[in-house]
Chimera marker file (.cmm) of the C-alpha trace (Angstrom):
<marker_set name="trace">
<marker id="1" x="7.379" y="19.345" z="-10.500" r="1" g="1" b="0" radius="0.5"/>
<marker id="2" x="9.227" y="20.292" z="-7.271" r="1" g="1" b="0" radius="0.5"/>
<marker id="3" x="9.285" y="18.070" z="-4.342" r="1" g="1" b="0" radius="0.5"/>
<marker id="4" x="7.547" y="20.888" z="-2.396" r="1" g="1" b="0" radius="0.5"/>
<marker id="5" x="4.464" y="20.501" z="-4.871" r="1" g="1" b="0" radius="0.5"/>
<marker id="6" x="4.448" y="16.975" z="-5.174" r="1" g="1" b="0" radius="0.5"/>
<marker id="7" x="1.637" y="14.800" z="-3.648" r="1" g="1" b="0" radius="0.5"/>
<marker id="8" x="2.159" y="13.647" z="-0.001" r="1" g="1" b="0" radius="0.5"/>
<marker id="9" x="0.228" y="11.979" z="2.602" r="1" g="1" b="0" radius="0.5"/>
<marker id="10" x="-2.160" y="13.859" z="4.658" r="1" g="1" b="0" radius="0.5"/>
<marker id="11" x="-4.895" y="12.334" z="6.701" r="1" g="1" b="0" radius="0.5"/>
<marker id="12" x="-8.484" y="13.884" z="5.046" r="1" g="1" b="0" radius="0.5"/>
<marker id="13" x="-11.200" y="15.435" z="7.110" r="1" g="1" b="0" radius="0.5"/>
<marker id="14" x="-12.661" y="12.522" z="9.301" r="1" g="1" b="0" radius="0.5"/>
<marker id="15" x="-10.264" y="10.035" z="8.345" r="1" g="1" b="0" radius="0.5"/>
<marker id="16" x="-8.089" y="7.958" z="10.701" r="1" g="1" b="0" radius="0.5"/>
<marker id="17" x="-4.857" y="6.215" z="10.541" r="1" g="1" b="0" radius="0.5"/>
<marker id="18" x="-4.903" y="2.417" z="10.797" r="1" g="1" b="0" radius="0.5"/>
<marker id="19" x="-1.650" y="1.575" z="10.407" r="1" g="1" b="0" radius="0.5"/>
<marker id="20" x="1.862" y="2.888" z="8.718" r="1" g="1" b="0" radius="0.5"/>
<marker id="21" x="5.503" y="2.005" z="7.988" r="1" g="1" b="0" radius="0.5"/>
<marker id="22" x="8.073" y="1.029" z="5.762" r="1" g="1" b="0" radius="0.5"/>
<marker id="23" x="7.482" y="-0.928" z="2.521" r="1" g="1" b="0" radius="0.5"/>
<marker id="24" x="8.891" y="-2.010" z="-0.842" r="1" g="1" b="0" radius="0.5"/>
<marker id="25" x="6.654" y="-1.344" z="-3.810" r="1" g="1" b="0" radius="0.5"/>
<marker id="26" x="7.792" y="-4.161" z="-6.483" r="1" g="1" b="0" radius="0.5"/>
<marker id="27" x="7.916" y="-2.077" z="-9.699" r="1" g="1" b="0" radius="0.5"/>
<marker id="28" x="7.791" y="-5.294" z="-12.117" r="1" g="1" b="0" radius="0.5"/>
<marker id="29" x="5.051" y="-6.992" z="-10.314" r="1" g="1" b="0" radius="0.5"/>
<marker id="30" x="7.835" y="-9.503" z="-9.200" r="1" g="1" b="0" radius="0.5"/>
<marker id="31" x="10.083" y="-9.829" z="-6.061" r="1" g="1" b="0" radius="0.5"/>
<marker id="32" x="13.472" y="-8.609" z="-7.566" r="1" g="1" b="0" radius="0.5"/>
<marker id="33" x="12.988" y="-4.808" z="-8.602" r="1" g="1" b="0" radius="0.5"/>
<marker id="34" x="11.431" y="-2.972" z="-5.920" r="1" g="1" b="0" radius="0.5"/>
<marker id="35" x="11.488" y="0.945" z="-4.619" r="1" g="1" b="0" radius="0.5"/>
<marker id="36" x="11.422" y="1.483" z="-1.084" r="1" g="1" b="0" radius="0.5"/>
<marker id="37" x="8.847" y="3.900" z="0.575" r="1" g="1" b="0" radius="0.5"/>
<marker id="38" x="6.394" y="4.524" z="3.110" r="1" g="1" b="0" radius="0.5"/>
<marker id="39" x="2.684" y="3.016" z="3.278" r="1" g="1" b="0" radius="0.5"/>
<marker id="40" x="-0.219" y="4.361" z="5.102" r="1" g="1" b="0" radius="0.5"/>
<marker id="41" x="-3.342" y="2.472" z="5.640" r="1" g="1" b="0" radius="0.5"/>
<marker id="42" x="-6.364" y="4.334" z="6.881" r="1" g="1" b="0" radius="0.5"/>
<marker id="43" x="-9.998" y="3.736" z="7.342" r="1" g="1" b="0" radius="0.5"/>
<marker id="44" x="-10.607" y="4.716" z="3.720" r="1" g="1" b="0" radius="0.5"/>
<marker id="45" x="-7.582" y="4.108" z="1.399" r="1" g="1" b="0" radius="0.5"/>
<marker id="46" x="-4.166" y="2.443" z="1.125" r="1" g="1" b="0" radius="0.5"/>
<marker id="47" x="-1.538" y="5.280" z="0.358" r="1" g="1" b="0" radius="0.5"/>
<marker id="48" x="1.858" y="4.473" z="-0.866" r="1" g="1" b="0" radius="0.5"/>
<marker id="49" x="4.868" y="7.028" z="-1.797" r="1" g="1" b="0" radius="0.5"/>
<marker id="50" x="8.728" y="6.532" z="-2.653" r="1" g="1" b="0" radius="0.5"/>
<marker id="51" x="11.222" y="8.941" z="-3.817" r="1" g="1" b="0" radius="0.5"/>
<marker id="52" x="13.185" y="7.437" z="-7.071" r="1" g="1" b="0" radius="0.5"/>
<marker id="53" x="16.743" y="7.788" z="-7.464" r="1" g="1" b="0" radius="0.5"/>
<marker id="54" x="16.007" y="10.929" z="-9.995" r="1" g="1" b="0" radius="0.5"/>
<marker id="55" x="14.147" y="12.599" z="-7.321" r="1" g="1" b="0" radius="0.5"/>
<marker id="56" x="10.769" y="11.855" z="-8.804" r="1" g="1" b="0" radius="0.5"/>
<marker id="57" x="7.681" y="10.876" z="-6.468" r="1" g="1" b="0" radius="0.5"/>
<marker id="58" x="6.368" y="7.414" z="-7.166" r="1" g="1" b="0" radius="0.5"/>
<marker id="59" x="2.706" y="7.079" z="-5.455" r="1" g="1" b="0" radius="0.5"/>
<marker id="60" x="-0.442" y="5.776" z="-5.472" r="1" g="1" b="0" radius="0.5"/>
<marker id="61" x="-3.808" y="5.893" z="-3.460" r="1" g="1" b="0" radius="0.5"/>
<marker id="62" x="-6.327" y="2.792" z="-3.404" r="1" g="1" b="0" radius="0.5"/>
<marker id="63" x="-9.575" y="3.566" z="-1.973" r="1" g="1" b="0" radius="0.5"/>
<marker id="64" x="-10.372" y="0.740" z="0.035" r="1" g="1" b="0" radius="0.5"/>
<marker id="65" x="-13.618" y="0.304" z="-1.658" r="1" g="1" b="0" radius="0.5"/>
<marker id="66" x="-11.948" y="-0.705" z="-4.981" r="1" g="1" b="0" radius="0.5"/>
<marker id="67" x="-10.042" y="-3.414" z="-3.167" r="1" g="1" b="0" radius="0.5"/>
<marker id="68" x="-11.353" y="-6.959" z="-4.045" r="1" g="1" b="0" radius="0.5"/>
<marker id="69" x="-8.205" y="-8.988" z="-2.688" r="1" g="1" b="0" radius="0.5"/>
<marker id="70" x="-5.763" y="-8.894" z="-0.101" r="1" g="1" b="0" radius="0.5"/>
<marker id="71" x="-2.966" y="-11.883" z="-0.360" r="1" g="1" b="0" radius="0.5"/>
<marker id="72" x="0.176" y="-13.246" z="0.551" r="1" g="1" b="0" radius="0.5"/>
<marker id="73" x="2.715" y="-13.565" z="-2.495" r="1" g="1" b="0" radius="0.5"/>
<marker id="74" x="5.650" y="-15.650" z="-2.756" r="1" g="1" b="0" radius="0.5"/>
<marker id="75" x="7.081" y="-18.604" z="-1.886" r="1" g="1" b="0" radius="0.5"/>
<marker id="76" x="5.677" y="-20.186" z="1.726" r="1" g="1" b="0" radius="0.5"/>
<marker id="77" x="7.427" y="-19.509" z="4.479" r="1" g="1" b="0" radius="0.5"/>
<marker id="78" x="10.047" y="-17.398" z="3.002" r="1" g="1" b="0" radius="0.5"/>
<marker id="79" x="7.688" y="-14.923" z="1.356" r="1" g="1" b="0" radius="0.5"/>
<marker id="80" x="7.826" y="-10.811" z="2.554" r="1" g="1" b="0" radius="0.5"/>
<marker id="81" x="5.117" y="-9.800" z="-0.119" r="1" g="1" b="0" radius="0.5"/>
<marker id="82" x="1.538" y="-8.413" z="0.277" r="1" g="1" b="0" radius="0.5"/>
<marker id="83" x="-0.675" y="-8.589" z="-2.992" r="1" g="1" b="0" radius="0.5"/>
<marker id="84" x="-3.049" y="-6.021" z="-3.190" r="1" g="1" b="0" radius="0.5"/>
<marker id="85" x="-5.880" y="-6.200" z="-5.985" r="1" g="1" b="0" radius="0.5"/>
<marker id="86" x="-7.944" y="-3.335" z="-6.653" r="1" g="1" b="0" radius="0.5"/>
<marker id="87" x="-9.720" y="-1.821" z="-9.565" r="1" g="1" b="0" radius="0.5"/>
<marker id="88" x="-6.941" y="0.518" z="-10.573" r="1" g="1" b="0" radius="0.5"/>
<marker id="89" x="-4.500" y="-2.790" z="-11.005" r="1" g="1" b="0" radius="0.5"/>
<marker id="90" x="-2.752" y="-4.901" z="-8.846" r="1" g="1" b="0" radius="0.5"/>
<marker id="91" x="0.143" y="-3.912" z="-6.614" r="1" g="1" b="0" radius="0.5"/>
<marker id="92" x="2.870" y="-6.259" z="-4.549" r="1" g="1" b="0" radius="0.5"/>
<marker id="93" x="4.629" y="-4.473" z="-1.677" r="1" g="1" b="0" radius="0.5"/>
<marker id="94" x="7.273" y="-6.119" z="0.468" r="1" g="1" b="0" radius="0.5"/>
<marker id="95" x="7.612" y="-5.548" z="4.109" r="1" g="1" b="0" radius="0.5"/>
<marker id="96" x="8.742" y="-7.304" z="7.376" r="1" g="1" b="0" radius="0.5"/>
<marker id="97" x="6.020" y="-9.244" z="9.038" r="1" g="1" b="0" radius="0.5"/>
<marker id="98" x="3.812" y="-9.011" z="5.899" r="1" g="1" b="0" radius="0.5"/>
<marker id="99" x="1.221" y="-10.901" z="7.642" r="1" g="1" b="0" radius="0.5"/>
<marker id="100" x="0.398" y="-8.081" z="10.006" r="1" g="1" b="0" radius="0.5"/>
<marker id="101" x="-0.248" y="-5.726" z="6.923" r="1" g="1" b="0" radius="0.5"/>
<marker id="102" x="-2.348" y="-8.260" z="5.168" r="1" g="1" b="0" radius="0.5"/>
<marker id="103" x="-4.747" y="-8.705" z="8.197" r="1" g="1" b="0" radius="0.5"/>
<marker id="104" x="-4.944" y="-4.797" z="9.033" r="1" g="1" b="0" radius="0.5"/>
<marker id="105" x="-5.490" y="-4.183" z="5.247" r="1" g="1" b="0" radius="0.5"/>
<marker id="106" x="-8.039" y="-6.829" z="5.391" r="1" g="1" b="0" radius="0.5"/>
<marker id="107" x="-10.026" y="-5.961" z="8.398" r="1" g="1" b="0" radius="0.5"/>
<marker id="108" x="-9.861" y="-2.161" z="7.133" r="1" g="1" b="0" radius="0.5"/>
<marker id="109" x="-11.518" y="-3.532" z="3.525" r="1" g="1" b="0" radius="0.5"/>
<marker id="110" x="-13.799" y="-5.528" z="5.387" r="1" g="1" b="0" radius="0.5"/>
<marker id="111" x="-14.793" y="-2.544" z="7.845" r="1" g="1" b="0" radius="0.5"/>
<marker id="112" x="-15.159" y="-0.048" z="4.686" r="1" g="1" b="0" radius="0.5"/>
<marker id="113" x="-17.568" y="-2.566" z="3.109" r="1" g="1" b="0" radius="0.5"/>
<marker id="114" x="-19.677" y="-2.363" z="6.312" r="1" g="1" b="0" radius="0.5"/>
<marker id="115" x="-19.979" y="1.162" z="6.458" r="1" g="1" b="0" radius="0.5"/>
<marker id="116" x="-20.922" y="1.514" z="2.556" r="1" g="1" b="0" radius="0.5"/>
<link id1="1" id2="2" r="1" g="1" b="0" radius="0.2"/>
<link id1="2" id2="3" r="1" g="1" b="0" radius="0.2"/>
<link id1="3" id2="4" r="1" g="1" b="0" radius="0.2"/>
<link id1="4" id2="5" r="1" g="1" b="0" radius="0.2"/>
<link id1="5" id2="6" r="1" g="1" b="0" radius="0.2"/>
<link id1="6" id2="7" r="1" g="1" b="0" radius="0.2"/>
<link id1="7" id2="8" r="1" g="1" b="0" radius="0.2"/>
<link id1="8" id2="9" r="1" g="1" b="0" radius="0.2"/>
<link id1="9" id2="10" r="1" g="1" b="0" radius="0.2"/>
<link id1="10" id2="11" r="1" g="1" b="0" radius="0.2"/>
<link id1="11" id2="12" r="1" g="1" b="0" radius="0.2"/>
<link id1="12" id2="13" r="1" g="1" b="0" radius="0.2"/>
<link id1="13" id2="14" r="1" g="1" b="0" radius="0.2"/>
<link id1="14" id2="15" r="1" g="1" b="0" radius="0.2"/>
<link id1="15" id2="16" r="1" g="1" b="0" radius="0.2"/>
<link id1="16" id2="17" r="1" g="1" b="0" radius="0.2"/>
<link id1="17" id2="18" r="1" g="1" b="0" radius="0.2"/>
<link id1="18" id2="19" r="1" g="1" b="0" radius="0.2"/>
<link id1="19" id2="20" r="1" g="1" b="0" radius="0.2"/>
<link id1="20" id2="21" r="1" g="1" b="0" radius="0.2"/>
<link id1="21" id2="22" r="1" g="1" b="0" radius="0.2"/>
<link id1="22" id2="23" r="1" g="1" b="0" radius="0.2"/>
<link id1="23" id2="24" r="1" g="1" b="0" radius="0.2"/>
<link id1="24" id2="25" r="1" g="1" b="0" radius="0.2"/>
<link id1="25" id2="26" r="1" g="1" b="0" radius="0.2"/>
<link id1="26" id2="27" r="1" g="1" b="0" radius="0.2"/>
<link id1="27" id2="28" r="1" g="1" b="0" radius="0.2"/>
<link id1="28" id2="29" r="1" g="1" b="0" radius="0.2"/>
<link id1="29" id2="30" r="1" g="1" b="0" radius="0.2"/>
<link id1="30" id2="31" r="1" g="1" b="0" radius="0.2"/>
<link id1="31" id2="32" r="1" g="1" b="0" radius="0.2"/>
<link id1="32" id2="33" r="1" g="1" b="0" radius="0.2"/>
<link id1="33" id2="34" r="1" g="1" b="0" radius="0.2"/>
<link id1="34" id2="35" r="1" g="1" b="0" radius="0.2"/>
<link id1="35" id2="36" r="1" g="1" b="0" radius="0.2"/>
<link id1="36" id2="37" r="1" g="1" b="0" radius="0.2"/>
<link id1="37" id2="38" r="1" g="1" b="0" radius="0.2"/>
<link id1="38" id2="39" r="1" g="1" b="0" radius="0.2"/>
<link id1="39" id2="40" r="1" g="1" b="0" radius="0.2"/>
<link id1="40" id2="41" r="1" g="1" b="0" radius="0.2"/>
<link id1="41" id2="42" r="1" g="1" b="0" radius="0.2"/>
<link id1="42" id2="43" r="1" g="1" b="0" radius="0.2"/>
<link id1="43" id2="44" r="1" g="1" b="0" radius="0.2"/>
<link id1="44" id2="45" r="1" g="1" b="0" radius="0.2"/>
<link id1="45" id2="46" r="1" g="1" b="0" radius="0.2"/>
<link id1="46" id2="47" r="1" g="1" b="0" radius="0.2"/>
<link id1="47" id2="48" r="1" g="1" b="0" radius="0.2"/>
<link id1="48" id2="49" r="1" g="1" b="0" radius="0.2"/>
<link id1="49" id2="50" r="1" g="1" b="0" radius="0.2"/>
<link id1="50" id2="51" r="1" g="1" b="0" radius="0.2"/>
<link id1="51" id2="52" r="1" g="1" b="0" radius="0.2"/>
<link id1="52" id2="53" r="1" g="1" b="0" radius="0.2"/>
<link id1="53" id2="54" r="1" g="1" b="0" radius="0.2"/>
<link id1="54" id2="55" r="1" g="1" b="0" radius="0.2"/>
<link id1="55" id2="56" r="1" g="1" b="0" radius="0.2"/>
<link id1="56" id2="57" r="1" g="1" b="0" radius="0.2"/>
<link id1="57" id2="58" r="1" g="1" b="0" radius="0.2"/>
<link id1="58" id2="59" r="1" g="1" b="0" radius="0.2"/>
<link id1="59" id2="60" r="1" g="1" b="0" radius="0.2"/>
<link id1="60" id2="61" r="1" g="1" b="0" radius="0.2"/>
<link id1="61" id2="62" r="1" g="1" b="0" radius="0.2"/>
<link id1="62" id2="63" r="1" g="1" b="0" radius="0.2"/>
<link id1="63" id2="64" r="1" g="1" b="0" radius="0.2"/>
<link id1="64" id2="65" r="1" g="1" b="0" radius="0.2"/>
<link id1="65" id2="66" r="1" g="1" b="0" radius="0.2"/>
<link id1="66" id2="67" r="1" g="1" b="0" radius="0.2"/>
<link id1="67" id2="68" r="1" g="1" b="0" radius="0.2"/>
<link id1="68" id2="69" r="1" g="1" b="0" radius="0.2"/>
<link id1="69" id2="70" r="1" g="1" b="0" radius="0.2"/>
<link id1="70" id2="71" r="1" g="1" b="0" radius="0.2"/>
<link id1="71" id2="72" r="1" g="1" b="0" radius="0.2"/>
<link id1="72" id2="73" r="1" g="1" b="0" radius="0.2"/>
<link id1="73" id2="74" r="1" g="1" b="0" radius="0.2"/>
<link id1="74" id2="75" r="1" g="1" b="0" radius="0.2"/>
<link id1="75" id2="76" r="1" g="1" b="0" radius="0.2"/>
<link id1="76" id2="77" r="1" g="1" b="0" radius="0.2"/>
<link id1="77" id2="78" r="1" g="1" b="0" radius="0.2"/>
<link id1="78" id2="79" r="1" g="1" b="0" radius="0.2"/>
<link id1="79" id2="80" r="1" g="1" b="0" radius="0.2"/>
<link id1="80" id2="81" r="1" g="1" b="0" radius="0.2"/>
<link id1="81" id2="82" r="1" g="1" b="0" radius="0.2"/>
<link id1="82" id2="83" r="1" g="1" b="0" radius="0.2"/>
<link id1="83" id2="84" r="1" g="1" b="0" radius="0.2"/>
<link id1="84" id2="85" r="1" g="1" b="0" radius="0.2"/>
<link id1="85" id2="86" r="1" g="1" b="0" radius="0.2"/>
<link id1="86" id2="87" r="1" g="1" b="0" radius="0.2"/>
<link id1="87" id2="88" r="1" g="1" b="0" radius="0.2"/>
<link id1="88" id2="89" r="1" g="1" b="0" radius="0.2"/>
<link id1="89" id2="90" r="1" g="1" b="0" radius="0.2"/>
<link id1="90" id2="91" r="1" g="1" b="0" radius="0.2"/>
<link id1="91" id2="92" r="1" g="1" b="0" radius="0.2"/>
<link id1="92" id2="93" r="1" g="1" b="0" radius="0.2"/>
<link id1="93" id2="94" r="1" g="1" b="0" radius="0.2"/>
<link id1="94" id2="95" r="1" g="1" b="0" radius="0.2"/>
<link id1="95" id2="96" r="1" g="1" b="0" radius="0.2"/>
<link id1="96" id2="97" r="1" g="1" b="0" radius="0.2"/>
<link id1="97" id2="98" r="1" g="1" b="0" radius="0.2"/>
<link id1="98" id2="99" r="1" g="1" b="0" radius="0.2"/>
<link id1="99" id2="100" r="1" g="1" b="0" radius="0.2"/>
<link id1="100" id2="101" r="1" g="1" b="0" radius="0.2"/>
<link id1="101" id2="102" r="1" g="1" b="0" radius="0.2"/>
<link id1="102" id2="103" r="1" g="1" b="0" radius="0.2"/>
<link id1="103" id2="104" r="1" g="1" b="0" radius="0.2"/>
<link id1="104" id2="105" r="1" g="1" b="0" radius="0.2"/>
<link id1="105" id2="106" r="1" g="1" b="0" radius="0.2"/>
<link id1="106" id2="107" r="1" g="1" b="0" radius="0.2"/>
<link id1="107" id2="108" r="1" g="1" b="0" radius="0.2"/>
<link id1="108" id2="109" r="1" g="1" b="0" radius="0.2"/>
<link id1="109" id2="110" r="1" g="1" b="0" radius="0.2"/>
<link id1="110" id2="111" r="1" g="1" b="0" radius="0.2"/>
<link id1="111" id2="112" r="1" g="1" b="0" radius="0.2"/>
<link id1="112" id2="113" r="1" g="1" b="0" radius="0.2"/>
<link id1="113" id2="114" r="1" g="1" b="0" radius="0.2"/>
<link id1="114" id2="115" r="1" g="1" b="0" radius="0.2"/>
<link id1="115" id2="116" r="1" g="1" b="0" radius="0.2"/>
</marker_set>
């Protein structure tokens, strides 16, 4: 698929962007093997996309209503990982100041559950 036709992040109608930034997605679920990309948190979903070495786009779009846990992962005081557990799967993402991401995602999930 050409890069022009690949899915990229776009705000949907009525959606509000809460946070965005660079994150690394741990492909194997561990800390060692990851791909760098961009993460977007809205009031409805968490979206991540990265371009792989071969030019392919890796992306996932998780509705906040499907998220059942958001936690830090790794060694205390050394961790840079957030574990996002959802109906679609478990995603581990690395970021500087990962605590800021964890708090923002937890808050957005809580607000999404209130709104129904």
